[in-house]
C-alpha positions in Angstrom: -3.9 15.3 10.1 -2.7 18.9 10.7 0.9 19.7 11.1 1.8 19.8 14.8 5.0 21.5 16.1 6.8 20.7 19.3 7.9 17.4 20.9 5.9 14.2 20.6 6.0 10.6 21.7 4.8 7.5 19.9 4.9 3.8 20.6 6.2 3.3 17.0 7.1 6.1 14.6 6.8 5.4 10.9 8.5 7.8 8.4 6.5 7.7 5.2 2.8 7.1 4.2 3.3 5.0 1.2 2.1 1.3 1.0 5.0 0.1 3.2 4.4 2.7 5.9 0.6 2.5 6.0 0.7 -1.4 5.9 3.1 -1.4 8.8 0.7 0.9 10.8 -2.4 -1.2 9.9 -0.7 -4.5 10.8 0.5 -3.0 14.1 -3.0 -1.8 14.9 -4.3 -5.4 14.4 -2.0 -6.4 17.2 -3.2 -3.5 19.4 0.0 -1.5 18.9 -0.3 2.2 18.3 1.9 4.2 15.8 2.4 7.6 14.4 3.0 8.1 10.6 5.0 11.2 9.5 4.4 12.1 5.9 6.2 14.9 4.1 3.4 15.4 1.5 -0.3 16.2 2.1 -2.9 13.7 0.8 -4.1 13.3 -1.8 -0.7 13.3 -3.3 0.7 12.0 -6.6 3.3 9.2 -6.7 5.2 8.2 -9.9 4.4 4.6 -10.6 3.5 2.2 -13.4 0.0 2.0 -11.8 -0.3 -1.8 -11.9 -1.3 -3.9 -8.9 -0.4 -7.6 -8.9 -2.1 -10.4 -7.2 0.5 -10.1 -4.4 -0.9 -6.7 -3.6 -4.5 -8.0 -3.5 -3.3 -10.8 -1.1 -1.8 -8.2 1.2 -5.0 -6.1 1.1 -7.0 -9.2 2.2 -4.6 -9.7 5.1 -5.2 -6.2 6.3 -9.0 -6.2 5.7 -10.9 -8.3 3.1 -13.3 -5.3 2.7 -10.4 -3.4 1.1 -10.5 -5.7 -1.9 -14.2 -5.1 -2.4 -13.7 -1.3 -2.0 -10.9 -1.4 -4.6 -13.1 -3.4 -7.0 -15.9 -0.8 -6.6 -13.7 2.2 -7.3 -14.6 3.8 -10.7 -10.9 4.9 -11.0 -9.6 1.3 -11.2 -9.5 -1.1 -14.1 -9.5 -4.9 -13.6 -6.7 -6.6 -15.4 -6.6 -10.2 -16.4 -3.1 -10.7 -17.8 0.1 -9.6 -19.4 1.5 -9.5 -22.9 5.3 -10.0 -23.4 6.7 -8.7 -26.7 10.1 -10.1 -27.5 12.8 -8.1 -29.4 11.6 -9.7 -32.6 8.0 -8.5 -31.7 6.7 -12.0 -31.1 3.8 -11.5 -28.6 2.9 -13.9 -25.9 -0.3 -13.2 -24.0 -0.3 -14.7 -20.6 -3.6 -14.6 -18.6 -3.3 -14.2 -14.8 -4.5 -17.0 -12.6 -6.6 -16.6 -9.5 -7.4 -20.1 -8.4 -8.4 -19.2 -4.8 -10.8 -16.3 -5.9 -11.9 -17.3 -9.4 -14.7 -14.7 -9.5 -12.4 -11.7 -8.7 -10.1 -9.9 -11.2 -6.6 -11.2 -10.5 -5.0 -7.8 -11.0 -5.9 -4.1 -11.1 -4.7 -0.9 -12.7 -5.1 2.2 -10.6 -3.1 5.4 -10.3 -1.1 5.6 -7.1 -2.9 8.8 -6.0 -6.1 6.7 -5.8 -4.7 3.5 -4.4 -2.7 5.3 -1.7 -5.9 7.3 -0.8 -7.7 3.9 -0.4 -5.1 2.8 2.1 -5.1 6.2 3.9 -8.9 6.1 4.4 -8.4 2.7 6.1 -5.6 4.2 8.2 -7.7 7.2 9.3 -10.5 4.8 10.5 -8.1 3.2 12.9 -7.9 5.0 16.3 -4.5 3.5 17.1 -2.9 5.3 14.2 -2.0 9.0 14.2 -1.0 10.7 10.9 1.0 13.9 10.7 1.3 15.4 7.3 3.5 18.1 5.8 6.6 17.2 7.9 9.9 16.3 6.3 12.2 14.3 8.6 15.8 15.4 8.2 17.6 14.1 11.3 17.8 10.9 13.3 19.4 10.6 16.7 19.3 8.5 19.8 18.2 9.2 23.3 18.9 6.9 26.3 15.9 4.6 25.6 14.5 5.9 22.3 15.0 7.1 18.8 14.3 10.7 17.9 13.3 12.2 14.6 13.6 15.9 13.8 12.1 17.8 10.9 13.9 20.2 8.5 12.9 23.3 10.6 14.1 21.8 13.9 10.7 22.7 15.4 9.2 19.2 15.2 10.6 16.3 17.2 9.1 12.8 17.8 10.5 10.0 19.8 9.6 6.3 20.0 11.0 3.0 21.0 11.6 2.0 17.4 11.3 3.7 14.0 10.2 2.2 10.7 11.7 3.9 7.6 9.2 3.8 4.8 10.3 6.9 3.1 11.0 5.4 -0.3 14.1 5.4 -2.5 14.8 9.1 -1.8 14.7 8.8 2.0 18.0 10.6 2.8 18.2 9.4 6.4 18.0 5.7 5.5 21.7 5.8 5.0 22.1 6.0 8.8 21.8 2.1 8.8 24.4 1.2 6.2 26.0 4.2 4.4 27.4 2.3 1.4 28.4 3.7 -2.0 25.6 3.9 -4.5 25.8 0.9 -6.9 24.1 1.7 -10.2 24.1 -2.1 -11.1 21.3 -2.5 -8.5 19.3 0.6 -9.4 17.0 1.3 -12.4 15.9 4.5 -13.9 12.3 4.8 -14.9 10.2 7.3 -16.7 6.4 7.6 -17.1 4.0 9.6 -19.3 0.2 9.5 -19.8 -1.3 9.4 -23.3 -4.7 9.4 -24.8 -5.6 7.8 -28.1 -3.4 4.7 -27.7 -5.0 1.7 -29.6 -4.4 -2.0 -29.5 -5.5 -2.5 -25.9 -6.2 -6.2 -25.1 -9.9 -6.9 -24.3 -8.8 -8.3 -20.9 -6.9 -5.1 -20.1 -3.6 -6.9 -20.3 -0.6 -4.9 -19.4 2.0 -4.8 -22.1 5.8 -5.2 -21.7 8.0 -4.5 -24.8 11.5 -6.0 -24.5 13.1 -4.0 -27.3 16.8 -4.2 -28.0 17.4 -0.6 -27.0 15.9 -1.1 -23.5 17.4 -4.5 -22.6 17.7 -5.6 -19.9 14.8 -3.3 -19.2 11.6 -2.7 -21.1 9.0 -0.3 -22.4 5.5 -0.7 -21.0 1.9 0.3 -22.0 -0.7 0.0 -19.2 -4.3 0.9 -20.1 -6.1 3.2 -17.7 -9.8 3.2 -16.7 -10.5 6.6 -18.4 -9.3 5.3 -21.8 -5.8 6.7 -21.4 -2.6 4.8 -21.0 0.4 4.9 -18.7 3.4 4.6 -20.9 6.9 4.3 -19.6 10.3 2.7 -19.7 12.9 1.4 -17.3 16.5 0.3 -17.6 19.3 -0.4 -15.2 21.0 2.8 -14.3 24.6 1.5 -14.9 23.7 0.5 -18.5 22.0 3.8 -19.1 25.1 5.7 -18.1 27.5 3.3 -19.9 25.5 3.7 -23.2 25.2 7.5 -22.5 21.5 7.3 -23.2 18.7 9.7 -22.4 15.8 7.4 -21.6 13.3 10.0 -22.7 14.8 10.1 -26.2 15.0 6.4 -26.5 11.3 6.0 -25.6 10.2 8.7 -27.9 12.2 7.2 -30.8 10.8 3.7 -30.1 7.2 5.0 -30.3 8.0 6.4 -33.7 10.5 3.9 -35.3 9.1 0.6 -34.1 6.4 -0.3 -36.6 4.1 -2.0 -34.1 4.3 0.8 -31.5 4.0 3.5 -34.2 0.7 2.0 -35.3 -0.6 2.0 -31.7 0.5 5.6 -31.2 -0.3 7.1 -34.6 -3.2 9.1 -33.2 -2.0 9.3 -29.6 -1.4 12.5 -27.8 0.6 13.0 -24.5 -1.4 14.3 -21.6 1.5 15.0 -19.3 5.1 15.6 -19.2 7.6 12.9 -18.6 8.3 12.1 -14.9 11.4 10.2 -13.9 12.4 8.3 -10.7 14.9 5.9 -9.4 14.1 2.3 -8.5 16.3 0.6 -5.9 16.3 -3.0 -7.0 16.4 -6.1 -4.8 19.2 -7.7 -6.7 21.5 -7.7 -3.7 21.0 -8.0 0.0 21.4 -4.9 2.0 21.2 -4.2 5.7 17.6 -3.8 6.6 17.9 -2.9 10.3 19.9 -1.1 12.9 19.6 0.1 16.4 15.8 0.9 16.9 15.4 1.1 13.1 13.9 -1.0 10.3 13.8 -0.4 6.6 10.7 -1.3 4.5 9.6 -1.1 0.9 11.7 0.9 -1.5 13.8 2.2 1.4 14.9 -1.4 1.8 15.6 -1.9 -1.9 12.9 -4.6 -2.3 11.8 -3.8 -5.9 11.6 -6.9 -8.2 14.6 -6.6 -10.6 12.7 -8.2 -13.5 9.2 -6.7 -13.3 10.0 -3.5 -11.5 7.0 -4.1 -9.2 7.4 -2.9 -5.7 4.0 -2.3 -4.0 3.4 -5.9 -3.1 6.8 -6.4 -1.5 6.5 -3.0 0.2 3.2 -4.1 1.8 4.6 -7.5 2.8 7.7 -5.8 4.4 5.2 -3.7 6.4 3.6 -6.9 7.7 7.1 -8.3 8.5 8.0 -5.1 10.4 4.8 -5.3 12.5 5.5 -9.0 13.3 9.1 -8.1 14.4 8.0 -5.1 16.4 5.6 -7.2 18.4 8.4 -9.6 19.3 10.7 -6.7 20.1 8.2 -5.2 22.5 7.6 -8.5 24.3 11.3 -9.0 24.6 12.1 -5.4 25.5 14.8 -5.5 22.9 15.2 -2.9 20.1 19.0 -3.1 19.6 20.7 -3.8 16.3 21.6 -7.4 17.3 18.0 -8.3 18.0 16.7 -6.5 14.9 18.8 -8.7 12.7 15.9 -11.2 13.0 13.9 -8.8 10.8 16.5 -9.0 8.0 16.4 -12.8 8.2 12.6 -12.9 8.2 12.3 -10.6 5.2 15.0 -12.3 3.1 13.7 -15.8 4.0 10.4 -14.9 2.3 11.6 -12.6 -0.5 15.2 -13.4 -1.4 14.6 -16.5 -3.6 12.2 -14.6 -5.8 14.4 -11.5 -5.9 17.4 -13.7 -6.8 15.5 -15.5 -9.6 14.2 -12.2 -10.9 17.7 -11.0 -11.0 18.7 -14.0 -13.1 15.9 -13.5 -15.5 16.8 -9.8 -15.8 20.3 -10.9 -16.9 18.8 -13.5 -19.3 16.7 -11.0 -21.2 19.9 -9.0 -21.9 20.6 -11.6 -24.7 18.1 -10.8 -27.5 18.8 -13.9 -29.6 18.2 -16.2 -26.7 15.1 -14.2 -25.6 13.7 -14.3 -29.2 14.3 -18.1 -29.4 12.5 -18.7 -26.1 9.5 -16.6 -27.2 9.4 -18.4 -30.6 9.2 -21.7 -28.8 6.5 -20.4 -26.4 4.4 -18.9 -29.1 4.2 -22.2 -31.0 3.6 -24.4 -27.9 0.4 -24.1 -25.8 2.0 -26.2 -23.0 4.9 -23.8 -22.7 2.5 -20.9 -22.6 0.7 -22.5 -19.6 4.1 -23.0 -18.0 4.9 -19.3 -18.3 1.5 -18.4 -17.0 2.3 -20.4 -13.9 5.6 -18.7 -13.6 4.0 -15.3 -13.2 2.7 -16.2 -9.7 4.4 -19.5 -8.8 7.9 -19.2 -7.4 8.7 -22.9 -8.0 7.7 -22.6 -11.6 9.7 -19.4 -12.1 12.9 -21.1 -10.8 12.8 -23.3 -13.9 14.0 -20.4 -15.9 17.2 -20.5 -14.0 17.9 -24.1 -14.9 19.8 -25.4 -17.9 17.3 -28.4 -18.1 14.5 -26.0 -19.0 16.3 -24.9 -22.2 17.4 -28.4 -23.0 13.7 -29.4 -23.0 13.0 -26.4 -25.3 15.6 -27.7 -27.7 13.7 -31.0 -27.9 10.4 -29.4 -28.7 9.3 -28.8 -32.2 
């Protein structure tokens, strides 16, 4: 765990100890492949996030080790969550309970701060003898040897080489551009802010997470996630190009909404902020990017795999870690780590994730039309069958695809 200077060698080097990086290492270890994780921070470390874990995350935890789900459920710092509430621009509220058909006795979702969730994963990592963790080292340079890839830290005093590198350094990982240095496109990036409050009322008894699709945030939203200590994670996200076009300050827009929107003002009338506002960028998976290169793979936020509609990235990050481990095993058996061979990783990732990312992008565009969104929510509110359909859409890709089809809206027109 301590910082080690000098030259080092690893089977696989992983830059970043977030969910993507740690999942990669854990899935590699299940295959008997060792790895070294390089993390610029020192655990426990904070991470800006909405703090919600979807059923997709729970599925990935089970793949790593079913005991992790039990450990998560037993943590006093987590809150089981049983659904979501969508508030349309006209403030029509649609509560949608999560489903967990395979594990009906388990909470289908959880709310936990990232400092605690990442610590849970790190404890699992440290129990695995095939994984080495080096903290407090910031990788700044990437270069190639004859038969390896070499990473060097900012001081130049730490170097590590391996057959292949997995970049799991998040949205701010500067050396990820070595794969495909394209111009930043704000249409495929969101800006998010987060602040913790105490005294927020109106929390659903099932600890539902709340999404407010208000006019001033579209095609983004404001969220209120209850916390296990009675506080709330409150934040907002909007596509960065729209934020710049409207010349908005997201902080001011959120603060005004908490005062001027009658529903939110009631919920926050006795609330008090417990922290300052933290901001971060979210690279959205609304377009395909190059995910691999010579001896190099991108995972998680470094690969722009955040859901464009929900903003959720942890589940996709963990799955991309699984995909990276699967590909690395094949690469080692073939003795191939070149860019041409690694294109298989891109195809594997997008075969699994692209349909959902594409549909979420379509839904993101749909909610930019308040009148249409209000109309849909009015129909859903009045029709229990439609509510059940939306509930299925939360975790069923085939159901979610219906939102992209004209026939879905024609059927809405026929309903009273």
